[in-house]
C-alpha positions in Angstrom: 100.2 116.8 99.0 98.0 119.6 97.5 94.3 119.5 97.2 94.6 119.7 93.4 96.9 116.7 93.4 94.7 114.8 95.6 91.9 114.4 92.9 92.4 112.0 89.9 92.6 114.8 87.5 95.4 116.5 89.8 97.2 113.0 90.1 97.1 112.8 86.4 98.6 116.2 85.7 101.2 115.3 88.4 102.1 112.0 86.5 102.3 113.9 83.2 104.6 116.5 84.7 107.1 113.5 85.6 106.0 112.7 89.2 106.1 108.9 89.2 104.8 108.8 93.1 101.5 110.3 91.8 100.8 107.2 89.6 101.3 105.2 92.6 98.7 107.1 94.3 96.3 106.5 91.3 97.2 102.7 91.5 96.5 102.7 95.2 93.3 104.3 94.8 91.8 102.3 91.7 93.7 98.8 92.0 90.5 97.2 93.9 88.3 98.5 90.8 90.7 97.0 88.2 90.9 93.7 90.2 86.9 93.4 90.4 86.6 93.9 86.8 89.5 91.4 86.2 87.5 88.9 88.2 85.1 88.7 85.3 87.8 86.9 83.4 88.9 84.4 85.8 88.9 83.0 89.3 92.5 82.4 89.3 94.4 85.0 91.5 97.6 85.0 89.3 95.4 85.9 86.1 93.8 88.7 87.9 97.2 89.8 89.0 98.4 89.7 85.4 95.4 91.6 84.4 95.9 94.2 86.8 99.6 94.7 86.1 99.1 94.9 82.3 96.0 97.4 83.0 98.2 100.0 84.9 101.3 99.6 82.6 99.1 100.5 79.8 97.4 103.1 81.6 100.8 104.7 82.5 102.1 104.4 78.9 98.8 105.7 77.3 98.0 108.5 79.9 98.8 111.2 77.9 95.9 110.2 75.6 93.3 110.6 78.4 91.1 113.6 77.3 89.4 114.3 80.3 91.5 113.5 83.5 88.5 113.9 85.9 87.1 110.6 84.4 90.2 108.8 85.0 88.5 105.8 86.8 86.1 105.4 83.9 88.8 105.4 81.4 90.9 103.0 83.6 87.8 100.7 83.5 87.7 100.7 79.8 91.3 99.8 79.6 90.8 96.9 82.0 88.0 95.6 79.8 90.2 95.7 76.9 93.0 93.7 78.8 90.5 91.2 80.0 89.2 90.9 76.4 92.6 90.1 75.0 93.6 87.8 77.9 90.5 85.8 77.5 91.0 85.5 73.7 94.8 84.9 74.2 94.6 82.3 77.0 91.2 81.0 76.0 90.1 81.4 79.5 86.3 80.6 80.4 84.8 83.7 81.6 82.8 83.2 84.9 79.5 81.7 84.2 76.1 83.3 85.4 75.6 80.2 87.5 77.4 79.5 90.7 78.2 76.0 92.2 75.2 74.7 94.0 76.5 75.0 97.4 78.4 78.1 98.3 81.1 77.9 101.1 81.1 80.8 103.4 84.3 82.4 102.2 85.1 86.0 100.9 85.9 84.3 97.4 82.4 83.2 97.1 81.0 86.8 97.6 83.5 88.1 95.1 82.4 85.6 92.6 78.8 86.9 93.2 79.9 90.5 93.1 81.7 89.6 89.8 78.4 88.7 88.4 76.5 91.9 89.0 75.8 94.3 86.1 78.7 96.7 85.6 77.3 99.7 87.5 76.0 97.8 90.4 79.3 95.9 90.7 81.2 99.3 90.6 78.9 100.8 93.2 79.4 97.7 95.6 83.2 97.9 95.0 83.5 101.6 95.6 81.2 101.8 98.5 82.2 98.6 100.5 85.4 97.2 99.3 87.3 100.4 98.7 85.3 102.1 101.6 84.4 105.1 99.7 81.9 107.4 101.2 78.5 107.7 99.3 79.4 111.2 98.0 82.6 109.9 96.3 80.8 106.9 95.1 78.2 108.9 93.6 80.6 111.3 91.8 82.5 108.3 90.4 79.4 106.9 88.9 78.1 110.3 87.9 74.8 109.7 89.8 72.9 111.4 92.6 73.4 110.5 96.2 69.9 109.0 96.3 70.4 107.4 92.8 73.6 105.8 94.2 71.8 104.6 97.4 69.1 103.1 95.3 71.8 101.3 93.1 73.6 100.0 96.2 70.3 98.7 97.6 69.3 97.0 94.1 72.7 95.3 94.1 72.3 94.3 97.6 69.0 92.7 96.9 70.3 90.9 94.0 73.4 89.5 96.0 71.0 88.4 99.0 68.7 86.6 96.5 71.8 84.8 94.9 73.1 84.0 98.2 70.1 82.3 99.5 69.4 80.4 96.3 70.9 77.3 95.0 71.2 78.8 91.4 71.6 82.6 90.7 69.3 83.8 88.0 70.7 85.4 84.6 72.2 88.8 85.2 70.6 91.6 82.9 73.3 93.9 82.2 
């Protein structure tokens, strides 16, 4: 694949030119982000899967409306938020509360629940850097921050997660 097609903008252009495989690459690159945002709607894995599927279906159908292909991840996050809002309204799902159970079990799901409670920019930084294993330069680029600003954001998010992990009741998140 060419260097141009390896960027989000290049992949968007390839999809618009009829290359369905390029959309698969966009899916592979951004599914973790979509799933993380979907976790704000519900802990149920099938609901998260439904939101993810609906998000990418809409993104594929509406891709021609994307004005700035370089900002695909931000646009996709917006599509995901709309799907989450509609799902919550339609299914009357209870969003995750700002409180966790008094006793956390030592499982990845508990960590994901805590991550889902982070303010959006912190959550995205943690997901990109740790869960999607992006380097700090890529994470900074996607968040439109400097490298040092990205490190500071990650440090802030980790401090908040550590505080919540070691307390019985995480404090309210200030978005």
